C-alpha angles and dihedrals in degrees: 000000000000092000088058090050090049092048098044102034107012094217142046119220099192146348134209118199105208103152120144132164108237104168109153090207089065104034097044088072130072118269090246089058095059115115129216089255090054090051093049091050091053092047092048092056103032102037109019093039091052092047094049095046090049093047097050095034093054090051089058091047092058097261097298121133129175115199 
C-alpha cells in the first residue's frame, strides 16, 4: 500500500490509524471464552496493524509524527 503511495504521489501528508477488530465470531462470546488464537487475531489487527501503518506512513511523511 505504501509503495503505491510512494510511486503515485511521492509523499504522504497524514495518516489516521483507525483499525479495530470487529469480528462477530469473537465479540459475541464472553471475554472468558476467548482463546489464545482469538487474542492473537485481535492483537494482529489492533496493535501490529497500527504499528506498521504508523512506521511506514511516517517514513513517507518525512519522519514527522504528531501524537
